[in-house]
C-alpha atoms as an extended CHARMM CRD file, in Angstrom:
* protein
*
        91  EXT
         1         1  UNK       CA            -61.2580000000      -18.4200000000      -96.3280000000  PROA      1               0.0000000000
         2         2  UNK       CA            -63.1480000000      -16.1970000000      -98.7280000000  PROA      2               0.0000000000
         3         3  UNK       CA            -65.0250000000      -18.0810000000     -101.4500000000  PROA      3               0.0000000000
         4         4  UNK       CA            -63.1450000000      -16.5040000000     -104.3710000000  PROA      4               0.0000000000
         5         5  UNK       CA            -59.7870000000      -17.1850000000     -102.7060000000  PROA      5               0.0000000000
         6         6  UNK       CA            -60.7840000000      -20.7670000000     -101.9850000000  PROA      6               0.0000000000
         7         7  UNK       CA            -61.7430000000      -21.3050000000     -105.6270000000  PROA      7               0.0000000000
         8         8  UNK       CA            -58.4960000000      -19.7680000000     -106.8880000000  PROA      8               0.0000000000
         9         9  UNK       CA            -56.3150000000      -21.7060000000     -104.4490000000  PROA      9               0.0000000000
        10        10  UNK       CA            -58.0160000000      -25.0090000000     -105.2680000000  PROA      10              0.0000000000
        11        11  UNK       CA            -57.5070000000      -24.3460000000     -108.9840000000  PROA      11              0.0000000000
        12        12  UNK       CA            -53.8480000000      -23.5440000000     -108.3760000000  PROA      12              0.0000000000
        13        13  UNK       CA            -53.3510000000      -26.6630000000     -106.2060000000  PROA      13              0.0000000000
        14        14  UNK       CA            -54.9070000000      -28.9000000000     -108.8420000000  PROA      14              0.0000000000
        15        15  UNK       CA            -52.5080000000      -27.4430000000     -111.4050000000  PROA      15              0.0000000000
        16        16  UNK       CA            -49.6150000000      -28.1040000000     -109.0160000000  PROA      16              0.0000000000
        17        17  UNK       CA            -50.8520000000      -31.6530000000     -108.5250000000  PROA      17              0.0000000000
        18        18  UNK       CA            -50.5830000000      -32.1280000000     -112.2890000000  PROA      18              0.0000000000
        19        19  UNK       CA            -47.0690000000      -30.6980000000     -112.2550000000  PROA      19              0.0000000000
        20        20  UNK       CA            -46.0370000000      -33.1670000000     -109.5460000000  PROA      20              0.0000000000
        21        21  UNK       CA            -47.4640000000      -36.0830000000     -111.5300000000  PROA      21              0.0000000000
        22        22  UNK       CA            -45.4830000000      -34.8090000000     -114.5180000000  PROA      22              0.0000000000
        23        23  UNK       CA            -42.3610000000      -34.7700000000     -112.3650000000  PROA      23              0.0000000000
        24        24  UNK       CA            -42.9370000000      -38.3990000000     -111.3920000000  PROA      24              0.0000000000
        25        25  UNK       CA            -43.2350000000      -39.2970000000     -115.0850000000  PROA      25              0.0000000000
        26        26  UNK       CA            -40.0290000000      -37.4170000000     -115.8200000000  PROA      26              0.0000000000
        27        27  UNK       CA            -38.1870000000      -39.4510000000     -113.1810000000  PROA      27              0.0000000000
        28        28  UNK       CA            -39.7320000000      -42.7080000000     -114.4220000000  PROA      28              0.0000000000
        29        29  UNK       CA            -38.6660000000      -41.8080000000     -117.9710000000  PROA      29              0.0000000000
        30        30  UNK       CA            -35.0940000000      -41.0580000000     -116.8420000000  PROA      30              0.0000000000
        31        31  UNK       CA            -35.2690000000      -37.4570000000     -118.0120000000  PROA      31              0.0000000000
        32        32  UNK       CA            -32.2220000000      -35.2450000000     -117.7370000000  PROA      32              0.0000000000
        33        33  UNK       CA            -31.5500000000      -34.3410000000     -114.0910000000  PROA      33              0.0000000000
        34        34  UNK       CA            -31.3910000000      -30.5960000000     -114.6950000000  PROA      34              0.0000000000
        35        35  UNK       CA            -34.8020000000      -30.7190000000     -116.3850000000  PROA      35              0.0000000000
        36        36  UNK       CA            -36.2230000000      -32.4890000000     -113.3210000000  PROA      36              0.0000000000
        37        37  UNK       CA            -34.6290000000      -29.9770000000     -110.9500000000  PROA      37              0.0000000000
        38        38  UNK       CA            -35.9940000000      -27.1110000000     -113.0690000000  PROA      38              0.0000000000
        39        39  UNK       CA            -39.5050000000      -28.5320000000     -112.7950000000  PROA      39              0.0000000000
        40        40  UNK       CA            -39.1010000000      -29.0620000000     -109.0480000000  PROA      40              0.0000000000
        41        41  UNK       CA            -38.2240000000      -25.3660000000     -108.7520000000  PROA      41              0.0000000000
        42        42  UNK       CA            -41.3380000000      -24.4820000000     -110.7550000000  PROA      42              0.0000000000
        43        43  UNK       CA            -43.5210000000      -26.5360000000     -108.3820000000  PROA      43              0.0000000000
        44        44  UNK       CA            -41.9330000000      -24.8910000000     -105.3520000000  PROA      44              0.0000000000
        45        45  UNK       CA            -42.5980000000      -21.4500000000     -106.8350000000  PROA      45              0.0000000000
        46        46  UNK       CA            -46.2150000000      -22.3950000000     -107.5670000000  PROA      46              0.0000000000
        47        47  UNK       CA            -46.6540000000      -23.5960000000     -103.9780000000  PROA      47              0.0000000000
        48        48  UNK       CA            -45.2090000000      -20.3250000000     -102.6770000000  PROA      48              0.0000000000
        49        49  UNK       CA            -47.7390000000      -18.4010000000     -104.7680000000  PROA      49              0.0000000000
        50        50  UNK       CA            -50.5650000000      -20.5160000000     -103.3450000000  PROA      50              0.0000000000
        51        51  UNK       CA            -49.2270000000      -19.9270000000      -99.8470000000  PROA      51              0.0000000000
        52        52  UNK       CA            -49.0800000000      -16.1730000000     -100.4610000000  PROA      52              0.0000000000
        53        53  UNK       CA            -52.6630000000      -16.1700000000     -101.6880000000  PROA      53              0.0000000000
        54        54  UNK       CA            -53.8900000000      -17.9860000000      -98.5770000000  PROA      54              0.0000000000
        55        55  UNK       CA            -51.8630000000      -15.7140000000      -96.2900000000  PROA      55              0.0000000000
        56        56  UNK       CA            -53.1690000000      -12.6030000000      -98.0560000000  PROA      56              0.0000000000
        57        57  UNK       CA            -56.7270000000      -13.8390000000      -97.5280000000  PROA      57              0.0000000000
        58        58  UNK       CA            -55.9750000000      -14.6670000000      -93.8930000000  PROA      58              0.0000000000
        59        59  UNK       CA            -54.6160000000      -11.1960000000      -93.1970000000  PROA      59              0.0000000000
        60        60  UNK       CA            -57.4100000000       -9.5060000000      -95.1140000000  PROA      60              0.0000000000
        61        61  UNK       CA            -60.1330000000      -11.4910000000      -93.4090000000  PROA      61              0.0000000000
        62        62  UNK       CA            -59.1500000000      -13.2190000000      -90.1750000000  PROA      62              0.0000000000
        63        63  UNK       CA            -56.5150000000      -10.7910000000      -88.9170000000  PROA      63              0.0000000000
        64        64  UNK       CA            -58.6060000000       -7.8150000000      -89.9510000000  PROA      64              0.0000000000
        65        65  UNK       CA            -61.5590000000       -9.2890000000      -88.0540000000  PROA      65              0.0000000000
        66        66  UNK       CA            -59.3950000000       -9.6210000000      -84.9320000000  PROA      66              0.0000000000
        67        67  UNK       CA            -58.2710000000       -6.0030000000      -85.2450000000  PROA      67              0.0000000000
        68        68  UNK       CA            -61.7870000000       -4.6680000000      -85.7650000000  PROA      68              0.0000000000
        69        69  UNK       CA            -63.1580000000       -6.7710000000      -82.9140000000  PROA      69              0.0000000000
        70        70  UNK       CA            -60.9200000000       -5.0160000000      -80.4080000000  PROA      70              0.0000000000
        71        71  UNK       CA            -60.2670000000       -8.3680000000      -78.6830000000  PROA      71              0.0000000000
        72        72  UNK       CA            -56.6200000000       -8.0840000000      -77.6590000000  PROA      72              0.0000000000
        73        73  UNK       CA            -56.2530000000      -11.7960000000      -76.9520000000  PROA      73              0.0000000000
        74        74  UNK       CA            -57.5130000000      -12.6770000000      -80.4410000000  PROA      74              0.0000000000
        75        75  UNK       CA            -55.2530000000      -10.0130000000      -81.9580000000  PROA      75              0.0000000000
        76        76  UNK       CA            -52.2170000000      -11.4340000000      -80.1660000000  PROA      76              0.0000000000
        77        77  UNK       CA            -53.1420000000      -14.9580000000      -81.2350000000  PROA      77              0.0000000000
        78        78  UNK       CA            -53.4470000000      -13.9850000000      -84.9140000000  PROA      78              0.0000000000
        79        79  UNK       CA            -50.1240000000      -12.1400000000      -84.8550000000  PROA      79              0.0000000000
        80        80  UNK       CA            -48.4280000000      -15.0790000000      -83.0950000000  PROA      80              0.0000000000
        81        81  UNK       CA            -49.8140000000      -17.4670000000      -85.7310000000  PROA      81              0.0000000000
        82        82  UNK       CA            -48.4790000000      -15.2630000000      -88.5180000000  PROA      82              0.0000000000
        83        83  UNK       CA            -45.0660000000      -15.0030000000      -86.9090000000  PROA      83              0.0000000000
        84        84  UNK       CA            -44.9030000000      -18.7860000000      -86.4650000000  PROA      84              0.0000000000
        85        85  UNK       CA            -45.8590000000      -19.5460000000      -90.0560000000  PROA      85              0.0000000000
        86        86  UNK       CA            -43.5170000000      -16.9110000000      -91.4670000000  PROA      86              0.0000000000
        87        87  UNK       CA            -40.7130000000      -18.1850000000      -89.2350000000  PROA      87              0.0000000000
        88        88  UNK       CA            -41.1890000000      -21.7010000000      -90.5730000000  PROA      88              0.0000000000
        89        89  UNK       CA            -41.2200000000      -20.4180000000      -94.1470000000  PROA      89              0.0000000000
        90        90  UNK       CA            -37.7420000000      -18.9150000000      -93.7830000000  PROA      90              0.0000000000
        91        91  UNK       CA            -36.0520000000      -21.9880000000      -92.3070000000  PROA      91              0.0000000000
């Protein structure tokens, strides 16, 4: 992972961690269910953005490296990994 991406993703994940702790407090405080569900949706969206950032870095760095290398086995492996992770994301 590129250094700038790593820094950004870690920052985003720490923010998400705080959101999840806030969710736990909301449940402990018996907050209104719809408010809790709304915050859960916000956390899920934040996680998707973090996932997109990591995938963008992976394609721009790791997959690009496999393409430039000319190594067909590595290229197939990177594409298979992407297909697997994208397949899981849509289940």
